[in-house]
VMD Tcl script that builds the backbone (N, CA, C; Angstrom):
set m [mol new atoms 213]
animate dup $m
set s [atomselect $m all]
$s set {name element resname resid chain x y z} {
  {N N MET 1 A -77.296 3.023 -143.667}
  {CA C MET 1 A -75.727 3.785 -142.788}
  {C C MET 1 A -76.632 5.288 -142.463}
  {N N LYS 2 A -75.530 5.685 -141.331}
  {CA C LYS 2 A -76.142 6.709 -140.515}
  {C C LYS 2 A -75.117 7.883 -140.728}
  {N N PHE 3 A -75.256 9.087 -140.478}
  {CA C PHE 3 A -74.506 10.077 -140.880}
  {C C PHE 3 A -72.901 10.068 -140.737}
  {N N HIS 4 A -72.691 9.559 -139.256}
  {CA C HIS 4 A -71.299 9.353 -139.134}
  {C C HIS 4 A -70.584 8.184 -140.079}
  {N N GLU 5 A -71.184 7.170 -140.223}
  {CA C GLU 5 A -70.703 6.220 -141.066}
  {C C GLU 5 A -70.600 7.034 -142.751}
  {N N ARG 6 A -71.739 7.270 -142.904}
  {CA C ARG 6 A -71.621 8.128 -144.577}
  {C C ARG 6 A -70.213 9.096 -144.509}
  {N N MET 7 A -69.970 10.329 -143.611}
  {CA C MET 7 A -68.950 10.991 -143.424}
  {C C MET 7 A -67.597 10.216 -143.558}
  {N N ARG 8 A -67.618 9.116 -142.697}
  {CA C ARG 8 A -66.268 8.371 -142.847}
  {C C ARG 8 A -65.956 7.828 -144.159}
  {N N SER 9 A -67.247 7.102 -144.496}
  {CA C SER 9 A -66.955 6.570 -145.954}
  {C C SER 9 A -66.848 7.596 -147.184}
  {N N LEU 10 A -67.102 8.605 -147.123}
  {CA C LEU 10 A -67.072 9.434 -148.079}
  {C C LEU 10 A -65.703 10.125 -148.214}
  {N N ARG 11 A -65.163 10.409 -146.881}
  {CA C ARG 11 A -63.697 11.135 -146.802}
  {C C ARG 11 A -62.573 9.642 -146.965}
  {N N LYS 12 A -62.966 8.455 -146.494}
  {CA C LYS 12 A -62.034 7.747 -147.031}
  {C C LYS 12 A -62.076 7.391 -148.958}
  {N N GLU 13 A -63.425 7.484 -149.353}
  {CA C GLU 13 A -63.525 7.361 -150.763}
  {C C GLU 13 A -62.550 8.516 -151.327}
  {N N LYS 14 A -62.353 9.479 -150.861}
  {CA C LYS 14 A -61.641 10.456 -151.457}
  {C C LYS 14 A -59.991 10.474 -150.951}
  {N N GLY 15 A -59.687 9.392 -150.267}
  {CA C GLY 15 A -58.151 9.088 -149.558}
  {C C GLY 15 A -57.795 10.173 -148.952}
  {N N MET 16 A -58.623 10.782 -147.862}
  {CA C MET 16 A -58.025 11.741 -147.242}
  {C C MET 16 A -58.126 11.539 -145.701}
  {N N THR 17 A -56.986 12.012 -144.916}
  {CA C THR 17 A -57.275 11.762 -143.492}
  {C C THR 17 A -58.279 13.040 -142.961}
  {N N GLN 18 A -58.582 12.728 -141.623}
  {CA C GLN 18 A -59.567 13.149 -140.667}
  {C C GLN 18 A -58.838 15.084 -140.789}
  {N N LYS 19 A -57.751 15.173 -140.491}
  {CA C LYS 19 A -57.039 16.462 -140.623}
  {C C LYS 19 A -57.300 17.045 -142.003}
  {N N GLU 20 A -57.052 16.229 -143.212}
  {CA C GLU 20 A -57.078 16.756 -144.358}
  {C C GLU 20 A -58.752 17.469 -144.871}
  {N N MET 21 A -59.518 16.520 -144.323}
  {CA C MET 21 A -61.090 16.679 -144.494}
  {C C MET 21 A -61.650 18.060 -143.765}
  {N N ALA 22 A -61.118 18.073 -142.758}
  {CA C ALA 22 A -61.341 19.140 -141.583}
  {C C ALA 22 A -60.906 20.510 -142.617}
  {N N ALA 23 A -59.722 20.630 -142.906}
  {CA C ALA 23 A -59.313 22.071 -143.555}
  {C C ALA 23 A -59.887 21.903 -144.681}
  {N N GLU 24 A -60.516 21.043 -145.622}
  {CA C GLU 24 A -61.296 21.247 -146.913}
  {C C GLU 24 A -62.569 21.878 -146.726}
  {N N LEU 25 A -63.225 21.410 -145.656}
  {CA C LEU 25 A -64.379 21.650 -145.097}
  {C C LEU 25 A -64.441 23.023 -144.257}
  {N N GLY 26 A -63.170 23.610 -143.762}
  {CA C GLY 26 A -63.309 24.688 -143.001}
  {C C GLY 26 A -63.651 24.608 -141.588}
  {N N VAL 27 A -63.577 23.270 -141.000}
  {CA C VAL 27 A -63.983 22.950 -139.674}
  {C C VAL 27 A -62.757 22.613 -138.893}
  {N N GLY 28 A -62.899 22.665 -137.481}
  {CA C GLY 28 A -61.691 22.103 -136.560}
  {C C GLY 28 A -61.766 20.422 -136.887}
  {N N TYR 29 A -60.168 19.930 -136.616}
  {CA C TYR 29 A -60.153 18.666 -136.738}
  {C C TYR 29 A -61.020 17.879 -135.668}
  {N N ARG 30 A -61.055 18.458 -134.510}
  {CA C ARG 30 A -61.963 17.918 -133.501}
  {C C ARG 30 A -63.065 17.721 -133.862}
  {N N ALA 31 A -63.852 18.961 -134.631}
  {CA C ALA 31 A -65.453 18.801 -135.077}
  {C C ALA 31 A -65.587 17.490 -135.758}
  {N N LEU 32 A -64.721 17.305 -136.647}
  {CA C LEU 32 A -64.938 16.544 -137.857}
  {C C LEU 32 A -64.518 15.116 -137.023}
  {N N GLN 33 A -63.912 15.002 -136.181}
  {CA C GLN 33 A -63.553 13.308 -135.347}
  {C C GLN 33 A -65.145 13.373 -134.701}
  {N N CYS 34 A -65.543 14.306 -134.120}
  {CA C CYS 34 A -66.915 14.293 -133.206}
  {C C CYS 34 A -68.090 13.999 -134.538}
  {N N TYR 35 A -68.017 14.552 -135.775}
  {CA C TYR 35 A -68.861 14.029 -136.734}
  {C C TYR 35 A -68.861 12.345 -137.337}
  {N N GLU 36 A -67.752 12.163 -137.095}
  {CA C GLU 36 A -67.196 10.470 -137.575}
  {C C GLU 36 A -67.355 9.512 -136.072}
  {N N TYR 37 A -67.305 10.160 -134.944}
  {CA C TYR 37 A -67.540 9.417 -133.786}
  {C C TYR 37 A -68.895 9.537 -133.618}
  {N N ASN 38 A -69.608 9.939 -134.146}
  {CA C ASN 38 A -71.171 9.975 -133.883}
  {C C ASN 38 A -71.322 10.912 -132.315}
  {N N GLU 39 A -70.576 11.724 -132.074}
  {CA C GLU 39 A -70.812 12.501 -130.955}
  {C C GLU 39 A -71.480 13.806 -131.390}
  {N N ARG 40 A -71.442 14.266 -132.213}
  {CA C ARG 40 A -72.290 15.491 -132.567}
  {C C ARG 40 A -72.867 15.515 -134.050}
  {N N TYR 41 A -73.395 16.564 -134.504}
  {CA C TYR 41 A -73.718 16.840 -135.898}
  {C C TYR 41 A -73.403 18.145 -136.390}
  {N N PRO 42 A -73.132 18.608 -137.508}
  {CA C PRO 42 A -72.831 19.741 -137.898}
  {C C PRO 42 A -74.055 20.817 -138.164}
  {N N ASP 43 A -73.985 21.912 -137.962}
  {CA C ASP 43 A -75.185 22.767 -138.109}
  {C C ASP 43 A -75.830 22.431 -139.460}
  {N N VAL 44 A -76.831 23.314 -139.463}
  {CA C VAL 44 A -77.630 23.163 -141.150}
  {C C VAL 44 A -76.688 23.667 -142.348}
  {N N LEU 45 A -76.174 24.730 -142.231}
  {CA C LEU 45 A -74.998 25.431 -143.014}
  {C C LEU 45 A -73.933 24.153 -143.354}
  {N N GLY 46 A -73.115 23.853 -142.320}
  {CA C GLY 46 A -71.980 22.774 -142.305}
  {C C GLY 46 A -72.684 21.415 -143.143}
  {N N LEU 47 A -74.031 21.023 -142.533}
  {CA C LEU 47 A -74.831 19.935 -143.383}
  {C C LEU 47 A -74.430 20.319 -145.276}
  {N N VAL 48 A -75.318 21.247 -145.047}
  {CA C VAL 48 A -75.475 21.757 -146.850}
  {C C VAL 48 A -73.653 21.693 -147.611}
  {N N ALA 49 A -72.768 22.135 -146.768}
  {CA C ALA 49 A -71.888 22.539 -147.008}
  {C C ALA 49 A -70.881 21.254 -147.500}
  {N N ILE 50 A -71.129 20.385 -146.585}
  {CA C ILE 50 A -70.779 18.819 -147.018}
  {C C ILE 50 A -71.443 18.151 -148.200}
  {N N ALA 51 A -72.587 18.239 -148.316}
  {CA C ALA 51 A -73.487 17.563 -149.149}
  {C C ALA 51 A -72.703 18.428 -150.714}
  {N N ASP 52 A -72.500 19.731 -150.382}
  {CA C ASP 52 A -72.312 20.394 -151.792}
  {C C ASP 52 A -70.790 19.883 -152.215}
  {N N TYR 53 A -69.842 19.682 -151.054}
  {CA C TYR 53 A -68.443 19.273 -150.999}
  {C C TYR 53 A -68.246 17.930 -151.867}
  {N N PHE 54 A -69.341 16.784 -151.539}
  {CA C PHE 54 A -69.229 15.524 -151.904}
  {C C PHE 54 A -70.233 15.316 -153.446}
  {N N ASP 55 A -71.046 16.640 -153.533}
  {CA C ASP 55 A -71.998 16.558 -154.692}
  {C C ASP 55 A -73.068 15.563 -154.367}
  {N N ILE 56 A -73.537 15.330 -153.483}
  {CA C ILE 56 A -74.328 14.128 -152.895}
  {C C ILE 56 A -75.685 15.082 -152.252}
  {N N SER 57 A -76.771 14.535 -152.206}
  {CA C SER 57 A -77.712 14.766 -151.511}
  {C C SER 57 A -77.965 14.792 -149.909}
  {N N LEU 58 A -78.481 15.717 -149.356}
  {CA C LEU 58 A -78.529 15.843 -147.836}
  {C C LEU 58 A -79.338 14.386 -147.376}
  {N N ASP 59 A -80.504 13.748 -148.213}
  {CA C ASP 59 A -81.043 12.839 -147.661}
  {C C ASP 59 A -79.720 11.385 -147.628}
  {N N TYR 60 A -78.924 11.364 -148.654}
  {CA C TYR 60 A -77.811 10.525 -148.517}
  {C C TYR 60 A -77.116 10.758 -147.558}
  {N N LEU 61 A -76.509 12.148 -147.239}
  {CA C LEU 61 A -75.612 12.196 -146.396}
  {C C LEU 61 A -75.910 11.963 -144.950}
  {N N MET 62 A -77.291 12.269 -144.748}
  {CA C MET 62 A -78.370 11.830 -143.371}
  {C C MET 62 A -78.833 10.518 -143.083}
  {N N GLY 63 A -78.135 9.593 -144.343}
  {CA C GLY 63 A -78.681 8.134 -144.498}
  {C C GLY 63 A -80.253 8.023 -144.617}
  {N N ARG 64 A -80.888 8.737 -145.173}
  {CA C ARG 64 A -82.181 8.800 -145.374}
  {C C ARG 64 A -82.785 8.310 -146.728}
  {N N SER 65 A -81.707 7.582 -147.587}
  {CA C SER 65 A -81.706 7.544 -148.484}
  {C C SER 65 A -80.149 6.868 -149.211}
  {N N ASP 66 A -80.370 5.774 -150.125}
  {CA C ASP 66 A -79.211 5.220 -150.692}
  {C C ASP 66 A -78.833 5.844 -151.883}
  {N N VAL 67 A -79.644 7.153 -152.340}
  {CA C VAL 67 A -79.391 7.584 -154.094}
  {C C VAL 67 A -78.626 8.661 -153.398}
  {N N ARG 68 A -77.211 8.623 -154.097}
  {CA C ARG 68 A -76.280 9.491 -153.976}
  {C C ARG 68 A -76.524 10.735 -154.607}
  {N N GLU 69 A -77.110 11.059 -155.744}
  {CA C GLU 69 A -77.406 11.839 -156.805}
  {C C GLU 69 A -78.485 13.207 -156.058}
  {N N ARG 70 A -78.144 14.188 -156.355}
  {CA C ARG 70 A -78.973 15.280 -156.233}
  {C C ARG 70 A -79.872 15.294 -157.283}
  {N N ARG 71 A -81.243 15.833 -156.533}
  {CA C ARG 71 A -82.576 15.654 -157.615}
  {C C ARG 71 A -82.583 17.485 -157.905}
}
mol reanalyze $m
mol bondsrecalc $m
mol representation Tube
mol addrep $m
């Protein structure tokens, strides 16, 4: 799974809309859409914030691992 697929999947697991998730993460609605539509990536601090919010590893978020837990 790639980053944009993970973002969509994680958001849906929480039962949130794109607008709700954008507000929760402190990003614009259009920015979150771009992440989920594979049009762009968040900056490094944004990636860390997303991983922290979902309590997952960066490797899982970026699709480099299927292990969700942080080490």
